[in-house]
N, C-alpha and C positions, 0 to 999 in steps of 0.2 A: 502494500500499500505507499503510495508515495507522499508526500506531507506535499500542503499547499504553500509556495513561494510567497516568500515574505514581499514581495513586489513584484508586480505585471506591470503591463505596456500601458491596460489598461487604466491601472492607478494614474499614471504618468498622465493620460489622457485626461482624464478626471480633474485631476489637478490643475492642469491648461486653462479647462474651462473656469476651475475659482479663482484663477490668476487674472482671467482675463479683465482688462481695464481695472486693473492694483497694480502687479507688476510690469516695468518697463517692457517691450518687446525689443530687445537690444541689436545692434547692426552687427552684421557680418563684415568684416575688414577685409578687403584684398593687396596685396603688396608684389608688385611683379619684382621689384627688386629680391624679396624675399623667396620668393617661388624659384627664381635665379640661385639664389646661394643655396637654397636644399636640395633643386631637382624636383620638386612638387609644386602643383597646386595647392596653395594652402589657403581655409578657411577661416580667418579667426571672430569666432562669437565671443564678442567682448561684454563681458559681466561686469567691467570695470566700469559700463555707464548702466547698471542698474540700479535699482533704489538703493538706500543705503551704500552704495560704490561698489557691489560685491552681490554674487549669484545666492548667498545666505536668505536674502530678504523671501523670496521662489518657497523655501521648504519651511521658514519659522511660520510667512501666514497661510500655509496650505494648511499645516498644522493647525496653529491657533484660531484658524476662520470654522475650525469643526469643534472647538470645546462648547459645553450646553451653556445657557443662558449662567447658569449657577455658578459655572465655572469660572465663566469671565468675570463676574461680578466679583471673586475672590482676588484674581488676579494669576500671573505666570509666574515662574522662576524658572531660569536658566543658567548655564554656563557657557564661558568662552573666553578666547584669547583677545579677541574685539569684531570680527563681522558677524557673526550668530548673535553675538549681544545688541548691534545696532539692530539686527533685522526683527531680533524679539520685541525690544526698546518699541520701534517704529510700528510694529504689527500689532501692537498692544494699543500704542494709540491711535492705531484706523481703527480699532475693533471698540473704542472704549473702555480700557481698563488697564491696568498696572500692571508693571512689570520692575520683577530684582533678580539684576543680573550678577552672576559669581564669577571677577574678573583675576586673571592675575595681577599682582603688583607693578609688574612690568609689562601689563601689556603696552604697546604704543599711546602715548598721550592722546594723540588723534583719534584714535579711538574710543578711547575713554569718553573723551570730551563730546563726543558726536551721540554714544551713547546716554549719557546724561543730558544731552541737549533733545533727546526725543523723549523724555521724560522719567526715565527709568532710575531706579534706587540701586547703587553699586554697591557690592558689598568684595572687598579684595581679599586673596590668598598666596604664599609662595607657590608657585606650580614646581619647585624642588623638592618642595616638603611637604606641601599641604593635598589634602582629596575635595577637588572643586567639587566631584557630585557626589559625595558625602556633603560636603557644606549647603550645596544647593537643596540636595533633599533634605537635611535636617531643617534648613528655613521653610521648606514648603510643606513639611508636617505643621512646624509650630506655626503657623500662619493659613495654614488651608488652603495653600496655592498648587499649580498646576507645572510639572517640568516639562518644558519644551526640550530635549536634549539636540546638541547641534547635528548628530548625524545616527543616534541609536533610534530611529525611530520611521515607522514605513512611510509615517504622510511627511514628514522630512526627506526621506530620500525622495518620495514621490515627485515633490516641488521640484527639486535640486534636480531632477530627469526634464523638469520642462525645457532646460538650456538647449540641452541636444535634442530637444522634438522641434522646436523653433529652429533649430541649425540646421537639422534634417532637412523639414519641410523646406527652406527657401533655397536649399541647395542641394538636394537631391542625394543619390547613394557617393556616400565617400569610402574607401579604402579602408581606411583608418579614423581613429579617434584620438586626440593627447588633451589627458584630462589632469593638474593635480591630484593627490590622493593625502590627505592628511586623515581622519576618521575615515574615509570612505564613505560618506554618502552623495558626494558629485559623481564620483566613479561609480557607484552602485545604480543612481538613478540614472546617469547617462548611457550607462551600458545594460540597462534593462528596455532601453529605446533602442538605443543603435544594433543590439543584438536582433533584437526583437523585429526591427523593418530590415534588417540588412545582415544575414549570420552570417557571412562570407569576411563583415567587419572586422578589421584587427581592432581589439581596444588594449592603450598603452598608456598605465599609469605614470606620473610622474613624482619622486619624492625625493629632496635633498640627501644628499648622500651619508648626513649623519642621523638623519633621521628613516632608515631604510627599514622599518616594522612591518610595513605590509610586503615588500620583497620579503624580507626571510621568511615570515609567516604562509604565504604562498608556495614558498621551497619547500618548507616543513609539512606542510599540509592543515597547520594547525595556527593560532594565535601565538607568535612570538613576544616576550613583550623586552625593551631596551632601554635603557638610561633615559633620561629626556632630556631629548637633541638640544644641542645650542647649534642653531643655525639664524639665518637673518631671514630664512621663511617663517615668521611666527606663526603664521596659522598653520605652520604644517609640523609644530612641534609638540609631536605626540608618543607616545612612550607606547602604544599599541594598537592595534585595529578594533574598531567596535566590532561586538559578537554579530550582532545582528548584520551589519555592513560587510562582514568577513563572508558571512554566510551564502552571502549574493555576488561579492569579486572574485569568490574563489571557481566559481560557474564560469563567471563572464572574463575576466582579465585574462589577455593573452600576455602580457609585458608590462617589468615594471623598468622603467629609466630613473637613472639617479644623475643628481648635479651636484657641481659644487656650488658654493657663495659665491666664487666668482665667474663661473660659466652665470650664474645667474643675474648678476650684475652686470656683465655683458648683456644679458637679452631685454633687463630692466631699459639701460642704454641705449641698445638699438631700439626697442619699440617706443622709448622719446624721441631719438633724435630722426630716425628712418620714417617710424609707422605715426610719429606726433600724437601718440597717448601716450598715458601715464597708468605703468602697472606696478603693483605692489610686487614683494619679494616671490610669494607663496604664486601669485599669480601668472608670474614670469617662468618659472618652470617649465611648463611643457614646451614655450617659445627656446628656452634654453636648452631643451633638450633637440630641438630642431638642429638648433645655431652650430650647437656641439658636436651634433652626429650620433648624439647616445639612442638617438631613439630608434638608429640601426636604419636598414634598406628602407626605403616609404613607395608607398603605391603612390599611382599617379595623384591622387585626391586626396587629400588629408585635410581634417578639421580639428581644431585647437579650440577647448573652454579658454578663453582669459578670463580667469577666473574673479579677478578684483583689483582694483586704483586705490586702494586706502592707504597711503602713506603722506605724509606731510612735506612740507616741502625743504626742512630740514636734513630730517634726516633720508630723503630722497640726495637731495645733493651730500649727505658725508658719504652715502653710498655709493655714488654714481660718478660724483662729481671731479675725481680724481684723472 
């Protein structure tokens, strides 16, 4: 007897209906310079133009919008290094409720300020010694809040997958799709769509070299925990894949490419100078994999989810100004 998959193509299509008119339908960018450099036609789905500056709004709103009136009246809790924090805060505001967000003390100041700007309450912790899940769940129990996790939730994964759904609706069949991998929600949703529509598509995740927990886990066939990584890609500084996301990704992901912090900086600089867009480190990892050749041999048509652009001017100059 087979178990029901935690995520289906219909789930993503249903999320797309719920997000219509709420989330932005983000642009797909082309560059002949990029195509020539990597030897393929590249289609960049620019989620740096999404509300809150990242794809995370899709999943947060899809999940929050399904809460009951009673749950909304009590409020939402979440934990995040930044983008999911902003996404939940904005979703809560849109739905007329409140949000309490557990964020690491060293989260980028711009992401914390934006989260507070959407009206959320911030509770901080040390990412190297604290347990953000336990802190959020304790707050939720104490205050009667509903937790919306950043990736370990079928409605969150389905919402994230709408970015890939839009991309494929616009450009048609692709030979490969690259996405960043942190907790695994974006690639789980994207892969569900991509493989559901085009089973022969090659699904490639990209991680920073210091945070290769998903690559190790896929190779081992089980979730592998690593020390909390230190990388400029703060949105991918996780120590273990999600349990639910890994159950999806182990079936769908064809390969994981690893990129160095220097390669991420080069990709951010290329995006700024040649593509005229600002991309945060985590959002630049798939582009880094293409430009460095770490994504391997490419088919003729390649899609990339540029997952976000939340980085302040000072930090961007620090990373890319040299």
